[in-house]
Backbone as CSV, one residue per row, in Angstrom:
resi,resn,N_x,N_y,N_z,CA_x,CA_y,CA_z,C_x,C_y,C_z
1,MET,371.615,170.960,358.017,370.077,171.903,357.573,369.712,171.126,356.778
2,TRP,370.173,170.344,355.610,369.781,169.030,355.034,369.059,168.254,355.394
3,LEU,370.516,167.262,356.524,369.402,166.147,356.883,367.796,166.675,357.642
4,LEU,368.368,167.937,358.234,366.545,168.370,358.911,365.544,168.262,357.839
5,LEU,365.949,168.848,356.663,364.686,169.002,355.903,364.460,167.285,355.368
6,VAL,365.506,166.672,354.856,364.706,165.346,354.337,363.929,164.776,355.568
7,LEU,364.706,164.607,357.070,363.915,164.171,358.146,362.342,164.484,357.877
8,ALA,362.069,166.327,357.435,360.999,166.800,358.042,360.246,165.804,356.678
9,GLY,360.624,165.661,355.676,360.535,165.298,354.380,360.172,164.229,354.477
10,LEU,360.228,162.866,355.257,359.698,161.430,355.541,358.805,161.403,356.367
11,GLY,358.898,162.384,357.532,357.778,162.511,358.626,356.577,162.869,357.897
12,LEU,356.711,163.538,356.831,354.779,164.593,356.302,355.121,163.240,355.117
13,SER,355.836,162.511,354.943,355.259,161.241,353.855,354.915,160.635,354.637
14,ALA,355.812,159.883,355.326,354.537,158.647,356.240,353.369,159.230,357.107
15,ALA,352.973,160.816,356.929,351.704,160.894,357.901,350.864,161.451,356.454
16,THR,351.163,161.113,355.048,349.967,161.353,354.403,350.290,160.053,353.342
17,ALA,350.999,159.192,354.157,350.646,157.800,353.044,349.089,157.721,352.497
18,ALA,349.261,156.942,351.284,347.639,156.450,350.996,347.539,155.335,351.609
19,PRO,345.920,155.083,351.348,345.568,154.281,352.015,345.799,152.479,351.466
20,ILE,345.840,151.878,351.863,345.901,150.408,351.463,344.734,150.163,350.501
21,PRO,344.998,150.218,349.072,343.862,149.436,348.262,342.921,148.180,349.116
22,GLY,341.464,148.302,349.240,341.244,146.771,349.668,340.404,146.169,348.787
23,ASN,340.452,144.905,349.081,339.518,143.604,348.477,338.617,142.908,348.247
24,ALA,337.266,143.980,347.680,335.734,143.596,348.647,335.672,142.093,348.283
25,ASP,336.206,141.471,347.492,335.791,140.251,347.505,336.456,139.491,349.153
26,HIS,337.616,139.503,348.947,338.200,138.986,350.500,337.382,139.707,351.715
27,GLY,336.859,140.787,351.952,336.082,141.428,352.876,335.027,141.219,352.832
28,GLN,334.355,140.706,352.201,333.018,140.031,352.244,333.212,138.499,353.038
29,VAL,334.211,137.940,352.780,334.731,136.677,353.389,334.810,137.285,354.890
30,LEU,335.957,137.953,354.872,335.981,138.449,356.566,334.689,138.906,357.347
31,PHE,333.921,139.197,356.621,332.858,140.027,357.220,331.558,139.297,357.857
32,GLU,331.888,137.648,357.611,331.027,137.078,358.116,330.901,136.538,359.315
33,THR,332.121,137.213,359.749,332.431,137.137,361.403,331.654,138.478,361.586
34,CYS,331.363,139.325,361.522,331.097,140.153,362.154,329.380,140.826,361.866
35,ARG,328.633,139.668,360.711,327.404,140.119,360.297,326.787,139.595,361.410
36,GLY,326.922,138.849,362.268,325.775,138.151,363.214,325.345,139.498,363.959
37,CYS,325.945,140.495,364.187,326.215,141.711,365.296,325.764,142.833,364.084
38,HIS,326.719,143.126,363.072,326.485,144.005,362.285,325.364,144.251,361.370
39,ALA,324.449,143.537,361.328,324.088,143.411,360.075,322.786,143.162,360.368
40,ILE,321.836,142.867,361.775,320.867,143.073,362.266,319.981,143.755,362.561
41,ASP,319.012,144.387,362.223,318.256,145.255,362.292,317.967,145.344,364.148
42,GLY,318.043,146.797,364.403,318.029,146.748,365.788,318.210,145.863,367.009
43,TYR,319.710,145.458,366.543,320.756,144.516,367.735,320.927,145.599,368.675
44,ARG,320.771,144.671,369.776,321.491,145.155,370.679,322.229,144.507,371.428
45,ASN,323.696,145.180,371.533,324.834,144.502,372.334,324.292,144.090,373.902
46,ALA,324.552,142.506,374.331,324.327,142.542,375.639,325.108,142.955,376.763
47,TYR,326.303,143.183,376.606,327.090,143.954,377.486,328.258,145.184,376.841
48,PRO,328.609,146.031,377.108,327.394,146.880,377.628,326.605,147.131,376.633
49,ASN,325.265,147.144,376.968,323.812,147.742,376.727,323.866,148.480,375.698
50,TYR,324.223,148.561,374.528,323.896,149.686,373.637,323.435,149.093,372.407
51,PRO,322.985,149.875,371.735,322.625,149.157,370.100,323.727,149.120,369.220
52,VAL,323.898,147.920,367.991,325.214,147.797,367.821,325.006,148.539,366.135
53,PRO,325.669,149.016,365.861,325.896,149.510,364.684,325.473,149.302,363.168
54,ARG,324.785,149.764,362.476,325.134,148.770,360.954,326.047,149.646,360.350
55,VAL,327.234,148.954,359.556,327.803,149.267,359.229,328.369,149.373,357.663
56,ALA,327.409,149.144,356.853,327.576,148.444,355.478,327.262,150.598,355.050
57,GLY,328.006,150.741,354.448,327.899,151.899,353.408,329.064,153.040,354.123
58,GLN,329.306,152.809,355.348,330.563,153.668,355.881,331.677,153.535,355.118
59,GLN,332.469,155.024,355.067,333.631,155.124,354.354,334.293,154.318,354.484
60,PRO,334.913,153.813,354.061,336.446,152.867,353.819,337.126,153.447,355.328
61,ASP,337.775,155.049,355.315,338.833,155.330,356.257,338.150,155.469,357.466
62,TYR,336.754,155.280,357.217,336.340,155.465,359.322,336.273,153.696,359.258
63,ILE,335.940,153.028,358.549,336.023,151.727,358.593,337.567,150.877,359.784
64,VAL,338.581,151.914,358.403,339.863,151.271,358.974,340.351,151.907,360.248
65,ASP,340.172,152.934,360.373,340.514,153.829,361.888,339.985,153.433,362.813
66,ALA,338.678,153.079,362.751,337.884,152.430,364.035,338.535,151.032,364.024
67,LEU,338.596,149.963,363.558,339.359,149.156,363.787,340.576,148.851,364.219
68,LYS,341.395,149.691,363.728,342.961,149.998,364.245,342.800,150.514,365.411
69,ALA,342.033,151.434,365.948,341.827,151.827,366.883,341.250,150.560,368.454
70,TYR,340.549,149.776,367.932,339.884,148.758,368.443,341.222,147.720,369.010
71,ARG,341.986,147.547,367.764,343.367,146.490,367.703,343.987,147.020,368.717
72,ALA,344.194,148.370,368.890,345.518,149.203,369.859,345.091,149.445,371.000
73,GLY,343.959,149.542,371.553,342.834,149.179,372.940,342.925,150.779,372.740
74,LYS,342.714,151.338,371.899,342.117,153.051,371.969,340.695,153.096,371.986
75,ARG,339.933,152.366,371.656,338.480,151.574,371.802,338.037,150.977,372.185
76,ASN,337.470,151.041,373.596,336.560,149.992,374.529,336.024,149.660,374.051
77,HIS,336.147,148.023,373.895,334.961,146.965,373.518,335.617,146.150,373.710
78,PRO,335.624,145.137,374.188,336.381,143.379,374.478,335.800,143.017,373.642
79,THR,334.359,142.586,372.977,335.099,141.981,371.764,335.064,142.147,370.582
80,MET,335.265,143.491,370.322,335.541,144.292,368.996,337.517,144.179,369.467
81,GLN,337.628,144.639,370.404,339.257,144.359,370.833,339.344,143.001,370.385
82,ALA,338.976,142.205,370.483,339.496,140.414,370.396,338.998,140.435,368.601
83,GLN,338.542,140.917,368.090,338.039,140.554,366.735,339.158,141.438,366.186
84,ALA,338.959,142.831,366.599,340.333,143.068,365.650,341.673,143.323,365.844
85,ALA,342.172,142.390,367.525,343.293,142.054,367.034,344.034,140.786,366.534
86,SER,343.023,140.080,365.395,343.385,139.560,364.413,343.423,139.665,362.867
87,LEU,343.253,140.880,363.282,342.901,141.370,361.518,344.316,142.669,361.187
88,SER,345.319,141.778,359.875,345.865,142.698,359.328,345.574,144.004,358.605
89,ASP,346.241,145.086,358.570,345.878,146.242,357.989,345.233,145.908,356.721
90,GLN,345.771,145.154,356.139,345.209,144.661,354.626,343.912,143.590,354.676
91,ASP,343.477,143.253,355.816,341.952,142.718,356.048,341.487,143.619,356.736
92,MET,341.708,144.834,357.627,340.793,145.620,357.536,340.487,146.826,356.398
93,ALA,341.255,146.878,355.279,341.270,147.696,353.820,340.252,146.883,353.227
94,ASP,340.028,145.460,353.428,339.588,144.601,352.410,337.991,144.399,352.752
95,ILE,338.106,144.268,353.860,336.481,144.605,355.126,335.715,146.152,354.925
96,ALA,336.765,146.995,354.815,336.009,148.442,354.793,335.766,148.393,353.017
97,ALA,336.506,148.229,351.954,336.352,147.850,350.745,334.580,147.351,350.109
98,TYR,334.676,146.590,351.148,333.781,145.609,350.976,332.323,146.043,351.337
99,LEU,332.561,147.249,352.382,331.148,147.721,353.188,330.735,148.954,352.530
100,ALA,332.064,149.500,352.227,331.329,150.870,351.347,331.033,150.240,350.033
101,GLY,331.165,149.120,349.535,330.255,149.147,348.152,328.865,148.239,348.491
102,HIS,328.266,148.309,349.793,327.353,147.723,350.393,325.963,148.668,350.640
103,GLY,326.257,149.989,350.643,325.018,151.074,350.818,324.249,150.040,352.480
104,HIS,323.328,149.806,352.522,322.402,149.281,353.619,321.980,148.296,353.738
105,THR,322.624,147.319,352.785,322.276,146.106,352.647,322.957,144.670,353.508
106,GLN,323.246,145.345,354.398,324.145,144.404,354.624,323.712,144.505,356.230
C-alpha cells in the first residue's frame, strides 16, 4: 500500500512540475531565426497558405507548449517542426520569456 502511495505521489509531482525559468536575453538571440516570419505585419506563409501569427506578448506556457508540440510532431507544419527540433526545453523557455515581455513590438 505504501508503495502505491509513493508512486502516485511521484506521478502527481511530475505532472505538476514547475516550468523552467526562461532567460529573456538568450531568448532574444534565439528569436532572430523566428523574426523573419513572426514579426512581420500581415505576413502569410507560402505553403500551406495561411497568416503567420505574431507571437509577441503570448503567454509563456502557450509558446512552450506549441514549440514542444511541433518538436514532437503533434502540430503539423514542416518549417516549425524543423525549427523546434533543434530547440532544447531551456531554449523554448528562453524564447517564451523574451516574447512575453515584448507585447506587440515584435
